[in-house]
C-alpha positions as CSV (number, residue, x, y, z in Angstrom):
1,M,7.6,6.7,2.0
2,H,4.9,8.9,0.4
3,A,2.0,7.8,-1.8
4,N,-1.1,9.3,-3.4
5,N,-4.6,8.0,-3.9
6,G,-4.6,5.7,-6.9
7,D,-1.0,4.6,-6.5
8,R,-0.3,0.8,-6.4
9,I,1.4,-0.8,-3.4
10,I,3.3,-4.1,-3.3
11,V,4.1,-5.7,0.0
12,E,6.5,-8.6,0.0
13,S,5.7,-11.5,2.2
14,A,7.6,-12.0,5.5
15,K,7.0,-15.8,5.2
16,V,9.0,-18.0,2.8
17,G,6.7,-19.4,0.2
18,S,3.9,-16.9,0.8
19,P,3.0,-14.6,-2.1
20,R,3.4,-10.9,-2.2
21,R,0.3,-8.7,-1.9
22,S,-0.6,-6.0,-4.4
23,G,-3.4,-3.4,-4.1
24,Q,-4.5,0.1,-4.9
25,I,-4.2,3.0,-2.4
26,V,-7.7,4.3,-1.9
27,E,-7.0,6.9,0.8
28,V,-3.9,8.4,2.4
29,L,-4.4,8.9,6.1
30,H,-2.3,11.2,8.4
31,G,-1.8,11.0,12.1
32,L,0.7,11.2,15.0
33,A,2.2,7.9,14.0
34,G,2.8,9.0,10.4
35,E,1.3,8.3,7.1
36,R,-0.8,5.2,6.5
37,Y,-2.9,4.0,3.7
38,L,-6.3,2.5,3.1
39,V,-5.6,-0.2,0.5
40,K,-8.0,-2.2,-1.6
41,W,-6.2,-5.5,-2.3
42,E,-6.5,-7.6,-5.4
43,D,-9.0,-10.0,-3.6
44,G,-11.3,-7.0,-3.0
45,H,-10.7,-6.7,0.8
46,Q,-9.7,-3.3,2.2
47,T,-7.3,-2.7,5.1
48,E,-5.5,0.2,6.7
49,I,-1.7,-0.4,6.7
50,F,1.4,1.4,7.9
51,P,4.0,0.6,5.2
52,G,7.2,-1.1,6.3
53,P,10.5,-1.7,4.6
54,D,8.9,-4.6,2.7
55,A,6.5,-2.2,0.9
56,K,7.0,-0.5,-2.4
57,V,4.7,2.2,-3.9
58,I,4.3,2.4,-7.7
59,P,2.9,5.8,-8.7
60,S,-0.2,5.8,-10.9
61,A,0.0,7.5,-14.3
62,S,-1.8,10.5,-12.9
63,S,0.6,10.9,-10.0
64,S,3.8,11.1,-12.1
């Protein structure tokens, strides 16, 4: 999976009944473990994540 700054990311919940999370990729980080993202979530919090199979990147208009 590859993303660019400004793309949206949606992560499906692993728990039944829990909502999916959606946010904007603020920074793409590279390292030995692979590509990871700094994401600003809809609630305003920011976290660094390694996207898994439950994640989907939606390119921003400027990325396409």
